[in-house]
LODREN-399771 format. One line per field, with one value per residue (C-alpha): residue in three letters; x negated, y negated, z. Coordinates in steps of 0.001 Angstrom, whole numbers. Layout:
rest [ALA, ...] $
c1 [X, ...] $
c2 [Y, ...] $
c3 [Z, ...] $
END
This chain:
rest [MET, LYS, LYS, GLN, LEU, PHE, LEU, PRO, PHE, LEU, ILE, ALA, CYS, LEU, GLY, PHE, TRP, LEU, THR, SER, ALA, GLY, PHE, ALA, THR, THR, THR, ALA, ALA, GLU, ARG, PRO, THR, TYR, PHE, GLU, LEU, LYS, VAL, TYR, HIS, LEU, LYS, THR, SER, ARG, GLN, GLU, ALA, LEU, ILE, ASP, SER, PHE, LEU, GLN, ARG, GLN, TYR, LEU, PRO, ALA, LEU, HIS, ALA, ALA, GLY, ILE, PRO, THR, VAL, GLY, VAL, PHE, LYS, PRO, ILE, GLY, ASN, ASP, THR, ALA, ALA, ASP, ARG, ARG, VAL, TYR, VAL, PHE, THR, PRO, PHE, THR, SER, LEU, LYS, GLN, TRP, GLU, LYS, VAL, ASP, LYS, GLU, THR, THR, ALA, LYS, LEU, LEU, ALA, ALA, GLY, GLY, ALA, TYR, VAL, ASN, ALA, ALA, TYR, ASN, ASN, PRO, ALA, TYR, THR, ARG, GLN, GLU, THR, ILE, LEU, ILE, ARG, ALA, PHE, ASP, GLU, MET, ALA, GLY, LEU, THR, ALA, PRO, LYS, LEU, ASP, ALA, PRO, LYS, ASN, GLU, ARG, VAL, TYR, GLU, LEU, ARG, SER, TYR, GLU, GLY, ALA, SER, GLU, LYS, LEU, PHE, ARG, ASN, LYS, VAL, GLN, MET, PHE, ASN, ALA, GLY, LYS, GLU, ILE, LYS, LEU, PHE, ASP, ARG, LEU, GLN, PHE, ASN, GLY, ILE, PHE, TYR, GLY, GLU, VAL, VAL, PHE, GLY, ALA, LYS, MET, PRO, ASN, LEU, MET, TYR, MET, THR, SER, PHE, ALA, ASN, MET, PRO, ALA, ARG, GLU, ALA, HIS, TRP, LYS, ALA, PHE, GLY, SER, ASP, PRO, GLU, TRP, LYS, LYS, LEU, SER, THR, LEU, PRO, GLU, TYR, GLN, HIS, ASN, VAL, SER, HIS, ILE, ASP, ILE, THR, PHE, LEU, ARG, PRO, THR, ASP, TYR, SER, GLY, LEU] $
c1 [-31518, -33068, -29735, -27976, -30466, -30453, -26667, -26248, -29340, -27839, -24515, -26260, -28316, -25230, -23391, -26309, -26465, -22741, -22857, -25945, -24516, -21352, -19059, -18404, -14935, -12555, -12599, -9479, -10600, -11068, -7809, -5268, -2201, -287, 237, 1409, 3246, 3586, 5837, 5681, 8852, 8211, 10110, 7491, 4206, 2661, 3536, 2178, -1124, -1364, -741, -3288, -5928, -5213, -5275, -8408, -10498, -9329, -7035, -8847, -12321, -10959, -9613, -12893, -14796, -12440, -13314, -10603, -12565, -9701, -6626, -4229, -2505, 230, 2839, 6009, 5867, 7688, 6988, 6371, 9971, 11694, 13886, 12368, 8658, 6875, 3367, 2823, -133, -869, -3201, -4150, -4938, -6329, -4063, -1512, -4227, -6362, -3400, -2683, -6339, -6895, -3638, -4504, -8083, -7390, -4403, -6500, -9374, -7187, -5278, -8558, -9942, -6921, -6525, -3668, -1775, -2009, -1259, 1604, 4290, 7724, 9347, 6828, 6207, 3807, 6627, 10382, 10200, 7626, 8656, 6606, 7185, 5318, 4853, 3549, 1593, 3007, 1149, 263, -1112, -4848, -7226, -6740, -8640, -8642, -6772, -8791, -7611, -9717, -7188, -7623, -5764, -3347, -2120, -1775, 1570, 1937, 5313, 6633, 9603, 11894, 14191, 16981, 18902, 22602, 21697, 18637, 19026, 19175, 16278, 14146, 15044, 13582, 10439, 10135, 10524, 7488, 5395, 6372, 8192, 4891, 6314, 3123, 1014, 3124, 2413, -1279, -1327, 336, -2187, 213, -2661, -759, -1720, 312, 3273, 4962, 8047, 9139, 8844, 10111, 11879, 15142, 16350, 16016, 16068, 13802, 10478, 8200, 5463, 3380, 1949, -147, -609, -2777, 246, 4004, 3820, 1572, 4104, 6935, 4863, 4031, 7649, 8744, 6214, 7411, 11069, 10345, 7843, 9022, 7899, 9994, 13008, 12840, 12243, 14988, 17617, 16962, 20170, 18311, 17149, 20423, 21888, 18923, 18552, 21411, 19712, 16499, 14735, 11983, 9611, 6976, 3863, 487, -2641, -4103, -7673, -8840, -6939, -8989, -6640] $
c2 [-32596, -31209, -31564, -29644, -26780, -26824, -26506, -23093, -21867, -22960, -21272, -18035, -18063, -18730, -15842, -13498, -14539, -14018, -10571, -9428, -10734, -8681, -11540, -10377, -11323, -9137, -10036, -10075, -6860, -5071, -6282, -3451, -4128, -874, 1396, 4976, 5893, 9661, 11114, 14768, 15990, 18913, 21180, 23043, 22465, 25065, 22928, 19822, 21543, 22794, 19312, 17759, 20286, 19795, 15991, 15770, 18468, 18441, 15600, 12596, 13829, 14281, 10710, 9359, 11203, 9663, 6155, 5446, 4441, 3701, 5866, 5504, 8508, 7903, 9756, 8383, 7817, 10779, 12941, 16073, 16283, 15098, 17403, 15854, 15519, 13255, 12396, 9180, 8865, 5339, 5003, 1716, 1436, -1428, -600, 1870, 3219, 4056, 5677, 7869, 8848, 9642, 11587, 13721, 14385, 15128, 17370, 19511, 19619, 20599, 23269, 24803, 24752, 26586, 27018, 27564, 24440, 25021, 28739, 28484, 31066, 30043, 31512, 29952, 26490, 23822, 21245, 20923, 17943, 15581, 11981, 9478, 5705, 3446, -146, -3232, -5680, -9162, -11988, -13656, -10502, -10703, -7774, -4600, -4698, -2531, -4185, -5932, -3794, -2725, -294, 3485, 4891, 6828, 3541, 1489, 698, 376, -1027, -29, -2075, -1697, -4585, -3804, -6397, -6308, -7157, -7572, -11361, -11441, -9010, -11244, -14135, -12297, -11483, -15194, -15958, -13797, -15385, -18975, -19327, -18453, -15776, -13726, -16716, -17013, -13382, -14016, -17142, -15280, -12420, -9609, -7603, -6937, -3763, -4394, -6330, -5264, -4479, -916, 31, 3594, 4838, 6007, 2702, 172, -2719, -3026, -4313, -2728, -4000, -2777, -4690, -3347, -4014, -2854, -1373, -1788, -4741, -6551, -5822, -7280, -10391, -10989, -10740, -13046, -15613, -15114, -15682, -18892, -20312, -23674, -22710, -19523, -21336, -23832, -21193, -18847, -21587, -22922, -22551, -20924, -17997, -16874, -13335, -11913, -8798, -6297, -3505, -3045, 200, 55, 2954, 2882, 4829, 5767, 6485, 9972, 10446, 10794, 7778, 5082, 2293] $
c3 [-18164, -14967, -13159, -15936, -15560, -11777, -11287, -13019, -11175, -7840, -8594, -9562, -6367, -4265, -5925, -5276, -1618, -1068, -2653, -769, 2498, 2079, 1060, -2489, -3681, -5676, -9364, -11499, -13201, -9862, -8323, -8122, -10251, -9717, -6730, -6518, -3334, -3153, -444, 590, 2316, 4664, 7041, 9036, 10840, 8502, 5496, 7205, 8004, 4424, 2990, 5386, 4353, 645, 838, 2975, 1314, -2308, -3377, -1881, -2941, -6483, -6476, -5127, -7860, -10434, -9266, -6667, -3536, -1141, -516, 2413, 4009, 6590, 8625, 10251, 13994, 15578, 12529, 14625, 15802, 12610, 10535, 7413, 8057, 5597, 4463, 2481, 105, -1153, -4150, -5891, -9610, -11674, -14627, -15948, -18210, -15183, -13424, -16455, -16871, -13191, -12920, -15951, -14856, -11188, -11953, -14289, -11799, -8849, -10771, -11890, -8335, -6941, -3191, -741, -1835, -5580, -5292, -2771, -3538, -4821, -1705, 672, -862, 343, 575, 136, -2211, -3659, -4417, -6425, -6477, -8918, -7739, -9580, -7405, -6879, -8600, -5291, -3678, -3056, -3478, -1467, 1833, 4940, 7840, 10538, 13462, 16457, 17919, 17463, 14475, 16685, 18211, 15046, 13477, 9709, 8715, 5298, 4101, 1108, 116, -2326, -4344, -5251, -8857, -11042, -10867, -7071, -6837, -9089, -6828, -3813, -5802, -6609, -2895, -2115, -4883, -5739, -2409, -665, 1629, 1096, 2121, 5272, 6143, 5544, 7707, 10573, 10206, 9402, 7875, 4665, 2811, -357, -1800, -5022, -7052, -7695, -11371, -10957, -7839, -6310, -4814, -7632, -7967, -4926, -3741, -1165, 1084, 3992, 6953, 9827, 13529, 16423, 18218, 18602, 21061, 18561, 15841, 17936, 18730, 15067, 13944, 16761, 15560, 11977, 12878, 14770, 12269, 10840, 7336, 7402, 8845, 6001, 3312, 4508, 4537, 1025, -1066, -3968, -1794, -261, -447, -2364, -157, 80, 2033, 4034, 4921, 7561, 8248, 10990, 10081, 11520, 9468, 9495, 10750, 7149, 5766, 4069, 5194] $
END
């Protein structure tokens, strides 16, 4: 009888110690299940400055107030000289219901607040196009955590990848490769500092999946992918007959976090 009473007490104490020591784990309810990847397409430095100001001073604070603690904001490497400048905003949600609620509340709040972004004239717009991609997290993706990188933000490399499939069946096969095939676990073991892994629910390049990994700098990125390509587990996985021809096109974008990014 004493042993039966002692075991729950011990478990409760252990849980309290882990939480107070900063080792709290992400519960199933807290784990993000959907991601919104918003892409602002810009032409001028004026537009970029306007978007930066809006995101930092209005949009992110509104999301934080709505219960979204972590939002990533990124720009492509070489963005300053690109004809199509872009700003990527990555926002995690625990459910579609939360996404709908937050979107409705923040939109109303921001429109009411006004400002240079909201009140931009039709002939002098804040951006040339706004693109939104909705992504569902893979089953094997762990909770969202900031990458363990010591390098300054202006040296870091975040690699955003999109894998398209030639058919829905082949696409599902690649998704299975990431989950049941343990490709995500391989990335984790090789310390790719994964930000997210998921399948696109709504987007322009379907059927496709997207994921983002992060590195201290470009040499570190090259070293990690070299280790990945020569890893025995990957060599075995990539040669299995059931996982052949499941990617028809790959897009790779190298990004850097803004100073105000939460990731």
